[in-house]
N, C-alpha and C positions, 0 to 999 in steps of 0.2 A: 969126374975129371973132364969128360966130354962136354958136360954142361958148362963148366968153367971155360973151356975152350970156345964154345959157342958164344957165351957172354962176352968174352974178350973181343970178339969181332963185332957182335951185334950192338953192344952198348955204345961204343963210339959212333957207330953208324946212326943209331937212334938219336944221340945227342946232336950230331951234325944235321940230321933230318929235322928235328924239332927247332933248332936254331934257324935253319934256312926257312922253315915254314913260318915262324913268327916274324922274321925279317921281311919276307915276301908279303906276308899279310899286312904289315905296317905300310909297306910301299903301295900295295894295292888299295888299302883304305885311304891313304892320302890322295892317291890319284882319283879315287871315287869321290872324295870330298871336293877336290878341285873341279871335277866334271860336274858334280851336282851344283856347285857354286856358279859355274859357267852357264849351266842350263837355267838356273834361277835368274841370272843376270840377263840372259836372252829373253826369258819370259817377261821380265820387268820392262825391257826395251820394247818388246812387242805390245805389251799392255799400254805403255806410254804412247806409242804411235796411235793407238786407238783412243785412249782417254784424254790426251792433251788437246786434240782438236775439240773434243766434246766439252772439256773444261773451259776452253777459251770461248766456245759458243755459249756456254752457260753464263759466263760473266757478261758477254754481250747481251744476252737476252734479259738478264737481271738489270743491266743499265737501261735497256729499252723499257722494261717494266717500270722502273723508277721514273723515267722521263714521262711515260704515259700517265702515271698517277700524280705527276706534279699538279698542284692546284690549277694553274693556268690552263694546262693542256686538258686536264680532266674536265674542267668546267666548259671549255670551248667544245670539246667532243660531245658533251652531254647537254648542250644548250637546247632546251625544249621550251618553247613559248608557253605562257599561261600556266606554269606550274607554281604551286605554293612553295614556300620555303621548306615545309615538312616533306612534300613530295620530292623536291629536288634533293634534299638531304638523303632521303631513302634511295633515290636513283644513284647518287654519287657513291654512297657506301656500297651499294650492290655492285656498281661498276668496279670499284677497287677490289672487292672480294672476288669477282669474276676474273679480274686481271691476275691476281695472285694464284688462283686455282689453275690458270693456264701455265703457271711457272713452278708449280710444286716439285716437279721432277728435277728441276735444275739444282736442287739442294744436294743431289747425289754427286755432282761434279764440282762443287765449290766447298770451301771450308765452312765449318760450323760458324765461325765468326762472320763470314760474309753473309751466310743465310740469316743469321740473327740480325745483322744490319738491315737486310731487306725487310724482314718481318717487323722490326722495330720501326722502320720508316712507314710501313703500311699502317701499323697501329697508331703511330703519331699523327698521321694524316687523318685517320678516322676520328681520333680525339679532337683534332682541329675542326673537322667538319661538325662534329657534335657540339663542341663548345660554341662555334659560330652560330649554329642553329638554335642553341639554347638562349642566345641573346636576342633572338627575334621572335615575333609572334608566328605561330604556325601558318597563318594565312598571308604573311608577307610574301613578297615576290621572290622568285628564284634569283633574279638579278641582285637583289640585296644580299642574299645568302652568298652568292658567288663573290661579290665584292668583299664581304666580311671574311670569307675564308682566305682570300688572297692577302688581305691586310694582316690576318693572324699569322699566316705563314711568313710574311715579310718581317713581322715584328720579332720573330725568334732570334735569339742570340746567334745560333748557328743555323744557316740556311739548311732546311730539311733535305731537299733534293740534292743540292750541291755537296753537302756533307756525305750523303750516302754514296753518291757516284764517286766521290774522291776516295772514300774508303774502299770501294770495290776495285777501283783502278790501282790503288797502292797495293792491295792484297794480291791482285793478279800479277802485277809487276814483280812483287817479292816472290811469289810462288814460282814463276817461271825463271826469274833471275837465279834462284837457288838451283833449279834443275839444270839450266843450260849454261850458265856463266861461271858458276863456282865449282863445278865438277871437274 
């Protein structure tokens, strides 16, 4: 009988306690989720403050790289007197490879598509240099090779350098328009 009397008072108390516990747990869980989402949002904003300038700088450096390897600029920078076509071909390809090596880290801050455009441009330029050189004798002058490279590049349907720069500019504008103007 005493047990029944104790249960009569404790059972409703236990039900009220468990109900309150689960309701409060749900409220606290929702608050914790909101808090975690706010922390994540703040973390993303802080990362954006660091990464966005690096990303912009990477696009700038890649445009500069592409300008530096444009046939006219590359040939003018590497103009060395008394080189054979073969020696000049080797010098030009080495210069292009050195230029890309200085920019490998930029792929961390740009999209895969942008980096592929840069590497495709580099590979296309090397192909143009090799094609032009294959149409000359190895002891022809470097001036002949330079002229032929520029002619090959100009004969392309899509200008190699302008196309690559245009793609990088569009990509950067789209990337930052989405982040800053559509949110």
